[in-house]
PDB file of N, CA, C, O and CB in Angstrom:
ATOM      1  N   MET A   1     105.896  82.401 134.908  1.00  0.00           N
ATOM      2  CA  MET A   1     106.781  83.018 134.052  1.00  0.00           C
ATOM      3  C   MET A   1     105.744  83.363 132.953  1.00  0.00           C
ATOM      4  O   MET A   1     104.747  82.642 132.980  1.00  0.00           O
ATOM      5  CB  MET A   1     108.067  82.097 133.610  1.00  0.00           C
ATOM      6  N   ARG A   2     105.774  84.363 131.947  1.00  0.00           N
ATOM      7  CA  ARG A   2     104.684  84.686 130.780  1.00  0.00           C
ATOM      8  C   ARG A   2     105.656  84.581 129.582  1.00  0.00           C
ATOM      9  O   ARG A   2     106.817  84.982 129.505  1.00  0.00           O
ATOM     10  CB  ARG A   2     103.835  86.349 130.880  1.00  0.00           C
ATOM     11  N   THR A   3     105.138  84.146 128.960  1.00  0.00           N
ATOM     12  CA  THR A   3     106.183  83.189 127.486  1.00  0.00           C
ATOM     13  C   THR A   3     105.348  84.098 126.557  1.00  0.00           C
ATOM     14  O   THR A   3     104.151  84.224 126.814  1.00  0.00           O
ATOM     15  CB  THR A   3     105.930  80.871 127.063  1.00  0.00           C
ATOM     16  N   ASP A   4     105.865  84.719 125.531  1.00  0.00           N
ATOM     17  CA  ASP A   4     105.237  84.944 124.101  1.00  0.00           C
ATOM     18  C   ASP A   4     103.999  84.055 124.024  1.00  0.00           C
ATOM     19  O   ASP A   4     102.862  84.525 124.012  1.00  0.00           O
ATOM     20  CB  ASP A   4     106.300  84.549 122.842  1.00  0.00           C
ATOM     21  N   MET A   5     104.305  82.563 123.965  1.00  0.00           N
ATOM     22  CA  MET A   5     103.118  81.388 123.640  1.00  0.00           C
ATOM     23  C   MET A   5     102.260  81.758 124.323  1.00  0.00           C
ATOM     24  O   MET A   5     101.135  81.871 123.837  1.00  0.00           O
ATOM     25  CB  MET A   5     103.306  79.886 123.929  1.00  0.00           C
ATOM     26  N   TRP A   6     102.460  82.019 125.456  1.00  0.00           N
ATOM     27  CA  TRP A   6     101.075  82.092 126.777  1.00  0.00           C
ATOM     28  C   TRP A   6     100.328  83.240 125.855  1.00  0.00           C
ATOM     29  O   TRP A   6      99.208  83.057 125.378  1.00  0.00           O
ATOM     30  CB  TRP A   6     101.616  82.832 128.921  1.00  0.00           C
ATOM     31  N   GLY A   7     101.097  84.453 125.668  1.00  0.00           N
ATOM     32  CA  GLY A   7     100.220  85.731 125.389  1.00  0.00           C
ATOM     33  C   GLY A   7      99.677  85.468 123.831  1.00  0.00           C
ATOM     34  O   GLY A   7      98.826  86.254 123.415  1.00  0.00           O
ATOM     35  N   GLN A   8     100.086  84.507 123.045  1.00  0.00           N
ATOM     36  CA  GLN A   8      99.138  84.177 121.999  1.00  0.00           C
ATOM     37  C   GLN A   8      97.981  83.324 122.157  1.00  0.00           C
ATOM     38  O   GLN A   8      96.951  83.419 121.489  1.00  0.00           O
ATOM     39  CB  GLN A   8      99.775  83.659 121.070  1.00  0.00           C
ATOM     40  N   PHE A   9      98.271  82.242 123.343  1.00  0.00           N
ATOM     41  CA  PHE A   9      96.853  81.617 123.430  1.00  0.00           C
ATOM     42  C   PHE A   9      96.023  82.775 124.223  1.00  0.00           C
ATOM     43  O   PHE A   9      94.839  82.872 123.900  1.00  0.00           O
ATOM     44  CB  PHE A   9      96.844  80.023 124.309  1.00  0.00           C
ATOM     45  N   ASP A  10      96.452  83.556 125.106  1.00  0.00           N
ATOM     46  CA  ASP A  10      95.776  84.203 126.015  1.00  0.00           C
ATOM     47  C   ASP A  10      94.438  85.196 125.009  1.00  0.00           C
ATOM     48  O   ASP A  10      93.214  85.160 125.135  1.00  0.00           O
ATOM     49  CB  ASP A  10      97.020  85.138 126.962  1.00  0.00           C
ATOM     50  N   GLU A  11      95.348  86.060 123.987  1.00  0.00           N
ATOM     51  CA  GLU A  11      94.564  86.405 122.744  1.00  0.00           C
ATOM     52  C   GLU A  11      93.509  85.608 122.256  1.00  0.00           C
ATOM     53  O   GLU A  11      92.497  86.228 121.930  1.00  0.00           O
ATOM     54  CB  GLU A  11      95.363  86.491 121.726  1.00  0.00           C
ATOM     55  N   LEU A  12      93.502  84.432 122.133  1.00  0.00           N
ATOM     56  CA  LEU A  12      92.647  83.330 121.382  1.00  0.00           C
ATOM     57  C   LEU A  12      91.511  83.291 122.440  1.00  0.00           C
ATOM     58  O   LEU A  12      90.340  83.305 122.060  1.00  0.00           O
ATOM     59  CB  LEU A  12      93.473  81.701 121.094  1.00  0.00           C
ATOM     60  N   VAL A  13      91.756  83.253 123.457  1.00  0.00           N
ATOM     61  CA  VAL A  13      90.544  83.069 124.305  1.00  0.00           C
ATOM     62  C   VAL A  13      90.190  84.114 124.897  1.00  0.00           C
ATOM     63  O   VAL A  13      89.535  83.845 125.904  1.00  0.00           O
ATOM     64  CB  VAL A  13      90.626  82.156 125.244  1.00  0.00           C
ATOM     65  N   SER A  14      90.348  85.337 124.702  1.00  0.00           N
ATOM     66  CA  SER A  14      90.008  86.779 125.371  1.00  0.00           C
ATOM     67  C   SER A  14      88.886  86.813 125.166  1.00  0.00           C
ATOM     68  O   SER A  14      88.443  86.021 124.335  1.00  0.00           O
ATOM     69  CB  SER A  14      90.607  88.059 124.925  1.00  0.00           C
ATOM     70  N   SER A  15      87.731  88.000 126.026  1.00  0.00           N
ATOM     71  CA  SER A  15      86.604  88.414 125.845  1.00  0.00           C
ATOM     72  C   SER A  15      86.625  88.894 124.523  1.00  0.00           C
ATOM     73  O   SER A  15      85.776  88.555 123.700  1.00  0.00           O
ATOM     74  CB  SER A  15      86.220  89.259 126.777  1.00  0.00           C
ATOM     75  N   SER A  16      87.789  89.865 124.211  1.00  0.00           N
ATOM     76  CA  SER A  16      87.471  90.783 123.330  1.00  0.00           C
ATOM     77  C   SER A  16      88.453  90.135 122.138  1.00  0.00           C
ATOM     78  O   SER A  16      89.628  90.502 122.137  1.00  0.00           O
ATOM     79  CB  SER A  16      87.728  92.379 123.879  1.00  0.00           C
ATOM     80  N   PRO A  17      88.061  89.306 121.255  1.00  0.00           N
ATOM     81  CA  PRO A  17      88.897  88.670 120.263  1.00  0.00           C
ATOM     82  C   PRO A  17      89.436  89.893 118.858  1.00  0.00           C
ATOM     83  O   PRO A  17      88.813  90.852 118.402  1.00  0.00           O
ATOM     84  CB  PRO A  17      87.853  87.274 119.663  1.00  0.00           C
ATOM     85  N   ARG A  18      90.686  89.398 118.519  1.00  0.00           N
ATOM     86  CA  ARG A  18      90.878  90.533 117.696  1.00  0.00           C
ATOM     87  C   ARG A  18      90.400  89.780 116.137  1.00  0.00           C
ATOM     88  O   ARG A  18      90.790  88.643 115.873  1.00  0.00           O
ATOM     89  CB  ARG A  18      92.638  91.181 117.839  1.00  0.00           C
ATOM     90  N   LEU A  19      89.736  90.375 115.409  1.00  0.00           N
ATOM     91  CA  LEU A  19      89.033  90.147 114.092  1.00  0.00           C
ATOM     92  C   LEU A  19      89.914  90.852 113.035  1.00  0.00           C
ATOM     93  O   LEU A  19      90.592  91.860 113.240  1.00  0.00           O
ATOM     94  CB  LEU A  19      87.475  90.745 114.088  1.00  0.00           C
ATOM     95  N   ILE A  20      89.798  90.146 111.832  1.00  0.00           N
ATOM     96  CA  ILE A  20      90.232  90.734 110.722  1.00  0.00           C
ATOM     97  C   ILE A  20      89.129  91.042 109.615  1.00  0.00           C
ATOM     98  O   ILE A  20      88.223  90.271 109.301  1.00  0.00           O
ATOM     99  CB  ILE A  20      91.253  89.908 110.234  1.00  0.00           C
ATOM    100  N   ALA A  21      89.366  92.318 109.072  1.00  0.00           N
ATOM    101  CA  ALA A  21      88.051  93.078 108.432  1.00  0.00           C
ATOM    102  C   ALA A  21      88.841  93.737 106.946  1.00  0.00           C
ATOM    103  O   ALA A  21      89.985  94.132 106.719  1.00  0.00           O
ATOM    104  CB  ALA A  21      87.289  94.588 109.727  1.00  0.00           C
ATOM    105  N   THR A  22      87.774  93.635 106.236  1.00  0.00           N
ATOM    106  CA  THR A  22      88.444  95.035 105.205  1.00  0.00           C
ATOM    107  C   THR A  22      87.745  95.885 105.228  1.00  0.00           C
ATOM    108  O   THR A  22      86.543  95.826 105.486  1.00  0.00           O
ATOM    109  CB  THR A  22      88.670  94.960 103.704  1.00  0.00           C
ATOM    110  N   VAL A  23      88.639  97.227 104.853  1.00  0.00           N
ATOM    111  CA  VAL A  23      88.066  98.785 105.019  1.00  0.00           C
ATOM    112  C   VAL A  23      87.693  98.913 103.794  1.00  0.00           C
ATOM    113  O   VAL A  23      88.327  98.678 102.765  1.00  0.00           O
ATOM    114  CB  VAL A  23      89.067 100.047 105.479  1.00  0.00           C
ATOM    115  N   THR A  24      86.458  99.360 103.959  1.00  0.00           N
ATOM    116  CA  THR A  24      85.552  99.726 102.851  1.00  0.00           C
ATOM    117  C   THR A  24      85.581 101.152 102.694  1.00  0.00           C
ATOM    118  O   THR A  24      85.575 101.556 101.531  1.00  0.00           O
ATOM    119  CB  THR A  24      84.134  99.265 103.066  1.00  0.00           C
ATOM    120  N   ALA A  25      85.612 101.987 103.602  1.00  0.00           N
ATOM    121  CA  ALA A  25      85.569 103.359 103.586  1.00  0.00           C
ATOM    122  C   ALA A  25      86.441 104.017 104.763  1.00  0.00           C
ATOM    123  O   ALA A  25      86.865 103.388 105.733  1.00  0.00           O
ATOM    124  CB  ALA A  25      84.126 103.763 103.653  1.00  0.00           C
ATOM    125  N   HIS A  26      86.658 105.508 104.501  1.00  0.00           N
ATOM    126  CA  HIS A  26      87.036 106.150 105.523  1.00  0.00           C
ATOM    127  C   HIS A  26      85.981 107.285 105.923  1.00  0.00           C
ATOM    128  O   HIS A  26      85.542 108.021 105.040  1.00  0.00           O
ATOM    129  CB  HIS A  26      88.348 106.619 105.243  1.00  0.00           C
ATOM    130  N   ASN A  27      85.553 107.432 107.324  1.00  0.00           N
ATOM    131  CA  ASN A  27      84.573 108.479 107.411  1.00  0.00           C
ATOM    132  C   ASN A  27      84.906 109.756 107.992  1.00  0.00           C
ATOM    133  O   ASN A  27      85.707 109.855 108.922  1.00  0.00           O
ATOM    134  CB  ASN A  27      83.546 108.035 108.079  1.00  0.00           C
ATOM    135  N   ASP A  28      84.378 110.628 107.527  1.00  0.00           N
ATOM    136  CA  ASP A  28      84.864 111.866 108.257  1.00  0.00           C
ATOM    137  C   ASP A  28      84.866 112.128 109.914  1.00  0.00           C
ATOM    138  O   ASP A  28      85.384 113.147 110.370  1.00  0.00           O
ATOM    139  CB  ASP A  28      84.053 112.896 107.703  1.00  0.00           C
ATOM    140  N   ASP A  29      84.327 111.256 110.657  1.00  0.00           N
ATOM    141  CA  ASP A  29      84.657 111.333 111.985  1.00  0.00           C
ATOM    142  C   ASP A  29      85.694 110.543 112.540  1.00  0.00           C
ATOM    143  O   ASP A  29      85.794 110.240 113.729  1.00  0.00           O
ATOM    144  CB  ASP A  29      83.647 111.107 112.637  1.00  0.00           C
ATOM    145  N   GLY A  30      86.699 110.126 111.337  1.00  0.00           N
ATOM    146  CA  GLY A  30      87.744 109.302 112.413  1.00  0.00           C
ATOM    147  C   GLY A  30      87.805 107.854 111.982  1.00  0.00           C
ATOM    148  O   GLY A  30      88.866 107.239 111.872  1.00  0.00           O
ATOM    149  N   THR A  31      86.608 107.342 111.742  1.00  0.00           N
ATOM    150  CA  THR A  31      86.116 105.795 111.953  1.00  0.00           C
ATOM    151  C   THR A  31      86.448 105.157 110.551  1.00  0.00           C
ATOM    152  O   THR A  31      86.859 105.927 109.683  1.00  0.00           O
ATOM    153  CB  THR A  31      84.315 105.622 112.349  1.00  0.00           C
ATOM    154  N   SER A  32      86.312 103.861 110.258  1.00  0.00           N
ATOM    155  CA  SER A  32      86.803 103.049 109.107  1.00  0.00           C
ATOM    156  C   SER A  32      85.499 102.570 109.414  1.00  0.00           C
ATOM    157  O   SER A  32      85.052 102.551 110.561  1.00  0.00           O
ATOM    158  CB  SER A  32      88.253 102.061 109.041  1.00  0.00           C
ATOM    159  N   SER A  33      84.582 101.995 107.914  1.00  0.00           N
ATOM    160  CA  SER A  33      83.352 101.007 107.394  1.00  0.00           C
ATOM    161  C   SER A  33      84.114  99.856 107.293  1.00  0.00           C
ATOM    162  O   SER A  33      85.083  99.898 106.535  1.00  0.00           O
ATOM    163  CB  SER A  33      82.531 101.372 105.889  1.00  0.00           C
ATOM    164  N   LEU A  34      83.875  98.827 107.905  1.00  0.00           N
ATOM    165  CA  LEU A  34      84.448  97.375 107.534  1.00  0.00           C
ATOM    166  C   LEU A  34      83.795  96.365 107.436  1.00  0.00           C
ATOM    167  O   LEU A  34      82.800  96.175 108.136  1.00  0.00           O
ATOM    168  CB  LEU A  34      85.262  96.923 108.265  1.00  0.00           C
ATOM    169  N   THR A  35      84.204  95.559 106.594  1.00  0.00           N
ATOM    170  CA  THR A  35      83.407  94.185 106.317  1.00  0.00           C
ATOM    171  C   THR A  35      84.024  93.211 106.956  1.00  0.00           C
ATOM    172  O   THR A  35      85.205  93.557 106.988  1.00  0.00           O
ATOM    173  CB  THR A  35      83.290  93.735 104.867  1.00  0.00           C
ATOM    174  N   THR A  36      83.920  92.294 107.431  1.00  0.00           N
ATOM    175  CA  THR A  36      84.216  90.767 108.233  1.00  0.00           C
ATOM    176  C   THR A  36      84.317  89.710 106.752  1.00  0.00           C
ATOM    177  O   THR A  36      83.671  89.750 105.705  1.00  0.00           O
ATOM    178  CB  THR A  36      82.517  90.168 109.581  1.00  0.00           C
ATOM    179  N   TYR A  37      85.043  89.109 107.055  1.00  0.00           N
ATOM    180  CA  TYR A  37      85.083  87.686 106.057  1.00  0.00           C
ATOM    181  C   TYR A  37      83.618  87.079 105.515  1.00  0.00           C
ATOM    182  O   TYR A  37      83.157  86.680 104.445  1.00  0.00           O
ATOM    183  CB  TYR A  37      85.802  86.341 107.014  1.00  0.00           C
ATOM    184  N   ASP A  38      83.102  87.272 107.080  1.00  0.00           N
ATOM    185  CA  ASP A  38      81.515  86.438 106.966  1.00  0.00           C
ATOM    186  C   ASP A  38      80.624  87.571 106.659  1.00  0.00           C
ATOM    187  O   ASP A  38      79.466  87.404 107.040  1.00  0.00           O
ATOM    188  CB  ASP A  38      80.870  85.576 108.549  1.00  0.00           C
ATOM    189  N   GLY A  39      80.896  88.747 106.027  1.00  0.00           N
ATOM    190  CA  GLY A  39      79.863  89.504 105.789  1.00  0.00           C
ATOM    191  C   GLY A  39      79.080  90.934 106.489  1.00  0.00           C
ATOM    192  O   GLY A  39      78.405  91.881 106.086  1.00  0.00           O
ATOM    193  N   VAL A  40      79.690  90.377 107.904  1.00  0.00           N
ATOM    194  CA  VAL A  40      79.168  91.276 108.892  1.00  0.00           C
ATOM    195  C   VAL A  40      79.587  92.899 108.549  1.00  0.00           C
ATOM    196  O   VAL A  40      80.772  93.076 108.263  1.00  0.00           O
ATOM    197  CB  VAL A  40      79.758  90.771 110.350  1.00  0.00           C
ATOM    198  N   GLN A  41      78.652  94.143 108.562  1.00  0.00           N
ATOM    199  CA  GLN A  41      79.548  95.286 108.231  1.00  0.00           C
ATOM    200  C   GLN A  41      79.606  95.735 109.476  1.00  0.00           C
ATOM    201  O   GLN A  41      78.896  95.131 110.280  1.00  0.00           O
ATOM    202  CB  GLN A  41      79.110  96.355 107.174  1.00  0.00           C
ATOM    203  N   MET A  42      80.390  96.822 109.964  1.00  0.00           N
ATOM    204  CA  MET A  42      80.837  97.448 111.422  1.00  0.00           C
ATOM    205  C   MET A  42      81.542  98.697 111.395  1.00  0.00           C
ATOM    206  O   MET A  42      82.392  98.741 110.506  1.00  0.00           O
ATOM    207  CB  MET A  42      81.780  96.522 112.197  1.00  0.00           C
ATOM    208  N   ARG A  43      81.452  99.604 112.023  1.00  0.00           N
ATOM    209  CA  ARG A  43      82.572 100.804 112.265  1.00  0.00           C
ATOM    210  C   ARG A  43      83.425 100.559 113.141  1.00  0.00           C
ATOM    211  O   ARG A  43      83.009 100.016 114.165  1.00  0.00           O
ATOM    212  CB  ARG A  43      82.101 102.069 112.685  1.00  0.00           C
ATOM    213  N   ALA A  44      84.835 100.863 113.035  1.00  0.00           N
ATOM    214  CA  ALA A  44      85.968 101.045 114.084  1.00  0.00           C
ATOM    215  C   ALA A  44      86.637 102.644 113.999  1.00  0.00           C
ATOM    216  O   ALA A  44      86.687 103.519 113.135  1.00  0.00           O
ATOM    217  CB  ALA A  44      87.236  99.819 113.742  1.00  0.00           C
ATOM    218  N   PHE A  45      87.181 102.467 115.606  1.00  0.00           N
ATOM    219  CA  PHE A  45      87.664 104.150 115.547  1.00  0.00           C
ATOM    220  C   PHE A  45      89.289 103.493 114.860  1.00  0.00           C
ATOM    221  O   PHE A  45      89.975 102.472 114.912  1.00  0.00           O
ATOM    222  CB  PHE A  45      87.756 105.324 117.664  1.00  0.00           C
ATOM    223  N   GLY A  46      89.293 105.034 114.150  1.00  0.00           N
ATOM    224  CA  GLY A  46      90.888 104.449 113.392  1.00  0.00           C
ATOM    225  C   GLY A  46      91.027 104.465 112.014  1.00  0.00           C
ATOM    226  O   GLY A  46      90.152 103.825 111.432  1.00  0.00           O
ATOM    227  N   GLN A  47      91.735 104.921 111.416  1.00  0.00           N
ATOM    228  CA  GLN A  47      92.284 105.019 109.975  1.00  0.00           C
ATOM    229  C   GLN A  47      93.715 105.094 109.539  1.00  0.00           C
ATOM    230  O   GLN A  47      94.557 105.793 110.102  1.00  0.00           O
ATOM    231  CB  GLN A  47      91.785 106.094 109.450  1.00  0.00           C
ATOM    232  N   LEU A  48      94.003 104.106 108.192  1.00  0.00           N
ATOM    233  CA  LEU A  48      95.278 104.056 108.124  1.00  0.00           C
ATOM    234  C   LEU A  48      95.676 104.738 107.103  1.00  0.00           C
ATOM    235  O   LEU A  48      95.012 105.725 106.786  1.00  0.00           O
ATOM    236  CB  LEU A  48      95.731 102.915 108.119  1.00  0.00           C
ATOM    237  N   ASP A  49      96.550 104.472 106.537  1.00  0.00           N
ATOM    238  CA  ASP A  49      96.912 105.623 105.196  1.00  0.00           C
ATOM    239  C   ASP A  49      97.719 104.463 103.955  1.00  0.00           C
ATOM    240  O   ASP A  49      98.896 104.295 103.637  1.00  0.00           O
ATOM    241  CB  ASP A  49      98.420 107.273 105.891  1.00  0.00           C
ATOM    242  N   SER A  50      96.400 103.817 103.495  1.00  0.00           N
ATOM    243  CA  SER A  50      96.460 102.916 102.955  1.00  0.00           C
ATOM    244  C   SER A  50      95.513 102.925 101.655  1.00  0.00           C
ATOM    245  O   SER A  50      94.422 103.449 101.883  1.00  0.00           O
ATOM    246  CB  SER A  50      96.322 102.055 103.848  1.00  0.00           C
ATOM    247  N   PRO A  51      95.691 102.468 100.369  1.00  0.00           N
ATOM    248  CA  PRO A  51      94.555 102.728  99.314  1.00  0.00           C
ATOM    249  C   PRO A  51      93.520 101.751 100.041  1.00  0.00           C
ATOM    250  O   PRO A  51      93.965 100.786 100.663  1.00  0.00           O
ATOM    251  CB  PRO A  51      94.959 102.286  97.519  1.00  0.00           C
ATOM    252  N   ILE A  52      92.184 101.980  99.974  1.00  0.00           N
ATOM    253  CA  ILE A  52      91.250 101.103 100.068  1.00  0.00           C
ATOM    254  C   ILE A  52      90.295 100.194  98.798  1.00  0.00           C
ATOM    255  O   ILE A  52      89.614 100.717  97.916  1.00  0.00           O
ATOM    256  CB  ILE A  52      90.537 101.839 100.803  1.00  0.00           C
ATOM    257  N   PRO A  53      90.435  99.185  98.959  1.00  0.00           N
ATOM    258  CA  PRO A  53      90.303  98.266 100.228  1.00  0.00           C
ATOM    259  C   PRO A  53      91.693  97.795 100.636  1.00  0.00           C
ATOM    260  O   PRO A  53      92.646  97.720  99.860  1.00  0.00           O
ATOM    261  CB  PRO A  53      89.346  96.938  99.945  1.00  0.00           C
ATOM    262  N   TYR A  54      91.716  97.456 102.059  1.00  0.00           N
ATOM    263  CA  TYR A  54      92.846  96.991 102.714  1.00  0.00           C
ATOM    264  C   TYR A  54      92.377  96.120 103.929  1.00  0.00           C
ATOM    265  O   TYR A  54      91.243  96.300 104.374  1.00  0.00           O
ATOM    266  CB  TYR A  54      93.738  98.176 103.128  1.00  0.00           C
ATOM    267  N   ASN A  55      93.281  95.101 104.530  1.00  0.00           N
ATOM    268  CA  ASN A  55      92.771  94.283 105.552  1.00  0.00           C
ATOM    269  C   ASN A  55      93.496  94.974 106.808  1.00  0.00           C
ATOM    270  O   ASN A  55      94.621  95.468 106.886  1.00  0.00           O
ATOM    271  CB  ASN A  55      93.099  92.640 105.314  1.00  0.00           C
ATOM    272  N   VAL A  56      92.412  94.834 107.824  1.00  0.00           N
ATOM    273  CA  VAL A  56      93.179  95.181 109.290  1.00  0.00           C
ATOM    274  C   VAL A  56      92.801  94.399 110.292  1.00  0.00           C
ATOM    275  O   VAL A  56      91.785  93.707 110.229  1.00  0.00           O
ATOM    276  CB  VAL A  56      92.949  96.572 109.855  1.00  0.00           C
ATOM    277  N   TRP A  57      93.547  94.436 111.258  1.00  0.00           N
ATOM    278  CA  TRP A  57      92.888  93.737 112.270  1.00  0.00           C
ATOM    279  C   TRP A  57      92.350  94.882 113.195  1.00  0.00           C
ATOM    280  O   TRP A  57      92.814  96.021 113.230  1.00  0.00           O
ATOM    281  CB  TRP A  57      93.856  92.683 113.004  1.00  0.00           C
ATOM    282  N   VAL A  58      91.160  94.345 114.037  1.00  0.00           N
ATOM    283  CA  VAL A  58      90.147  95.267 114.823  1.00  0.00           C
ATOM    284  C   VAL A  58      90.249  94.436 116.388  1.00  0.00           C
ATOM    285  O   VAL A  58      90.389  93.221 116.531  1.00  0.00           O
ATOM    286  CB  VAL A  58      88.296  95.271 113.987  1.00  0.00           C
ATOM    287  N   ARG A  59      90.164  95.190 117.187  1.00  0.00           N
ATOM    288  CA  ARG A  59      89.848  94.743 118.586  1.00  0.00           C
ATOM    289  C   ARG A  59      89.174  96.075 119.605  1.00  0.00           C
ATOM    290  O   ARG A  59      89.767  97.119 119.875  1.00  0.00           O
ATOM    291  CB  ARG A  59      91.384  94.132 119.251  1.00  0.00           C
ATOM    292  N   ASN A  60      88.158  95.789 119.933  1.00  0.00           N
ATOM    293  CA  ASN A  60      87.221  96.321 121.008  1.00  0.00           C
ATOM    294  C   ASN A  60      86.873  97.755 120.156  1.00  0.00           C
ATOM    295  O   ASN A  60      87.028  98.889 120.610  1.00  0.00           O
ATOM    296  CB  ASN A  60      88.039  96.531 122.754  1.00  0.00           C
ATOM    297  N   GLY A  61      86.294  97.361 118.625  1.00  0.00           N
ATOM    298  CA  GLY A  61      85.865  98.754 118.401  1.00  0.00           C
ATOM    299  C   GLY A  61      87.108  99.426 117.593  1.00  0.00           C
ATOM    300  O   GLY A  61      86.843 100.378 116.859  1.00  0.00           O
ATOM    301  N   ARG A  62      88.422  98.984 117.692  1.00  0.00           N
ATOM    302  CA  ARG A  62      89.788  99.776 117.395  1.00  0.00           C
ATOM    303  C   ARG A  62      90.560  99.148 116.044  1.00  0.00           C
ATOM    304  O   ARG A  62      90.887  97.968 116.176  1.00  0.00           O
ATOM    305  CB  ARG A  62      90.878  99.625 118.814  1.00  0.00           C
ATOM    306  N   VAL A  63      90.806  99.610 115.102  1.00  0.00           N
ATOM    307  CA  VAL A  63      91.875  99.408 114.361  1.00  0.00           C
ATOM    308  C   VAL A  63      92.943  99.460 114.889  1.00  0.00           C
ATOM    309  O   VAL A  63      93.314 100.464 115.498  1.00  0.00           O
ATOM    310  CB  VAL A  63      91.944 100.056 113.496  1.00  0.00           C
ATOM    311  N   LEU A  64      93.777  98.205 114.743  1.00  0.00           N
ATOM    312  CA  LEU A  64      94.670  98.009 115.213  1.00  0.00           C
ATOM    313  C   LEU A  64      96.098  98.436 114.659  1.00  0.00           C
ATOM    314  O   LEU A  64      96.876  99.308 115.046  1.00  0.00           O
ATOM    315  CB  LEU A  64      94.459  96.987 115.393  1.00  0.00           C
ATOM    316  N   GLU A  65      96.176  97.463 113.554  1.00  0.00           N
ATOM    317  CA  GLU A  65      96.993  97.676 112.513  1.00  0.00           C
ATOM    318  C   GLU A  65      96.515  96.953 111.169  1.00  0.00           C
ATOM    319  O   GLU A  65      95.642  96.090 111.263  1.00  0.00           O
ATOM    320  CB  GLU A  65      98.321  97.259 112.934  1.00  0.00           C
ATOM    321  N   ALA A  66      97.028  97.257 109.985  1.00  0.00           N
ATOM    322  CA  ALA A  66      96.949  96.518 108.868  1.00  0.00           C
ATOM    323  C   ALA A  66      97.340  94.872 108.965  1.00  0.00           C
ATOM    324  O   ALA A  66      98.367  94.434 109.484  1.00  0.00           O
ATOM    325  CB  ALA A  66      97.807  97.239 107.937  1.00  0.00           C
ATOM    326  N   ALA A  67      96.600  94.319 108.531  1.00  0.00           N
ATOM    327  CA  ALA A  67      96.625  92.955 108.040  1.00  0.00           C
ATOM    328  C   ALA A  67      97.001  92.080 106.862  1.00  0.00           C
ATOM    329  O   ALA A  67      96.064  92.193 106.072  1.00  0.00           O
ATOM    330  CB  ALA A  67      95.749  92.743 108.111  1.00  0.00           C
ATOM    331  N   PRO A  68      97.888  91.284 106.369  1.00  0.00           N
ATOM    332  CA  PRO A  68      97.854  90.924 104.927  1.00  0.00           C
ATOM    333  C   PRO A  68      96.926  90.403 104.464  1.00  0.00           C
ATOM    334  O   PRO A  68      96.052  89.893 105.165  1.00  0.00           O
ATOM    335  CB  PRO A  68      98.677  90.232 104.543  1.00  0.00           C
ATOM    336  N   ASN A  69      96.899  90.413 102.967  1.00  0.00           N
ATOM    337  CA  ASN A  69      95.937  90.297 101.852  1.00  0.00           C
ATOM    338  C   ASN A  69      96.285  89.023 101.665  1.00  0.00           C
ATOM    339  O   ASN A  69      96.963  88.830 100.656  1.00  0.00           O
ATOM    340  CB  ASN A  69      96.017  91.252 100.582  1.00  0.00           C
ATOM    341  N   LEU A  70      95.959  87.822 102.513  1.00  0.00           N
ATOM    342  CA  LEU A  70      95.868  86.661 101.995  1.00  0.00           C
ATOM    343  C   LEU A  70      94.671  85.873 101.988  1.00  0.00           C
ATOM    344  O   LEU A  70      93.809  86.188 102.809  1.00  0.00           O
ATOM    345  CB  LEU A  70      96.697  86.066 102.474  1.00  0.00           C
ATOM    346  N   PRO A  71      94.437  84.835 101.161  1.00  0.00           N
ATOM    347  CA  PRO A  71      93.018  83.889 101.225  1.00  0.00           C
ATOM    348  C   PRO A  71      92.816  83.519 103.105  1.00  0.00           C
ATOM    349  O   PRO A  71      93.642  83.272 103.983  1.00  0.00           O
ATOM    350  CB  PRO A  71      93.344  82.004 100.050  1.00  0.00           C
ATOM    351  N   LEU A  72      91.435  83.629 103.105  1.00  0.00           N
ATOM    352  CA  LEU A  72      91.093  83.146 104.579  1.00  0.00           C
ATOM    353  C   LEU A  72      90.404  81.932 104.515  1.00  0.00           C
ATOM    354  O   LEU A  72      89.467  81.842 103.722  1.00  0.00           O
ATOM    355  CB  LEU A  72      90.212  84.133 105.402  1.00  0.00           C
ATOM    356  N   VAL A  73      90.751  80.870 105.306  1.00  0.00           N
ATOM    357  CA  VAL A  73      90.083  79.777 105.141  1.00  0.00           C
ATOM    358  C   VAL A  73      89.586  79.462 106.704  1.00  0.00           C
ATOM    359  O   VAL A  73      90.445  79.631 107.570  1.00  0.00           O
ATOM    360  CB  VAL A  73      90.998  78.670 104.398  1.00  0.00           C
ATOM    361  N   GLU A  74      88.178  78.988 107.154  1.00  0.00           N
ATOM    362  CA  GLU A  74      87.470  78.681 108.202  1.00  0.00           C
ATOM    363  C   GLU A  74      87.603  77.220 108.586  1.00  0.00           C
ATOM    364  O   GLU A  74      86.907  76.447 107.928  1.00  0.00           O
ATOM    365  CB  GLU A  74      86.172  79.057 107.962  1.00  0.00           C
ATOM    366  N   THR A  75      88.022  76.940 109.100  1.00  0.00           N
ATOM    367  CA  THR A  75      88.206  75.211 109.644  1.00  0.00           C
ATOM    368  C   THR A  75      87.852  75.211 110.970  1.00  0.00           C
ATOM    369  O   THR A  75      88.385  75.926 111.819  1.00  0.00           O
ATOM    370  CB  THR A  75      89.840  74.483 109.592  1.00  0.00           C
ATOM    371  N   THR A  76      86.454  73.975 111.285  1.00  0.00           N
ATOM    372  CA  THR A  76      85.990  73.512 112.945  1.00  0.00           C
ATOM    373  C   THR A  76      86.915  72.643 113.097  1.00  0.00           C
ATOM    374  O   THR A  76      87.257  71.730 112.345  1.00  0.00           O
ATOM    375  CB  THR A  76      84.426  72.783 113.322  1.00  0.00           C
ATOM    376  N   VAL A  77      87.333  72.979 114.161  1.00  0.00           N
ATOM    377  CA  VAL A  77      87.941  71.828 115.030  1.00  0.00           C
ATOM    378  C   VAL A  77      87.078  71.231 115.959  1.00  0.00           C
ATOM    379  O   VAL A  77      87.482  70.319 116.679  1.00  0.00           O
ATOM    380  CB  VAL A  77      89.074  72.263 115.812  1.00  0.00           C
TER     381      VAL A  77
END
């Protein structure tokens, strides 16, 4: 039986992780220019109707949805 907790765990170990990035520009071809928290710049398909800059969740080169604008902390376990 699959539970929501298992689905959340599956997202963590997936081969295509969900990333958080900041949208820095909307491009004419329907893509968005993004910068991740560690400074990597990339493009992803999709645009949201929000004022730039804003945070989004990205997976497989596609903008999924808006992400909260909270401070990010990286922890090594």
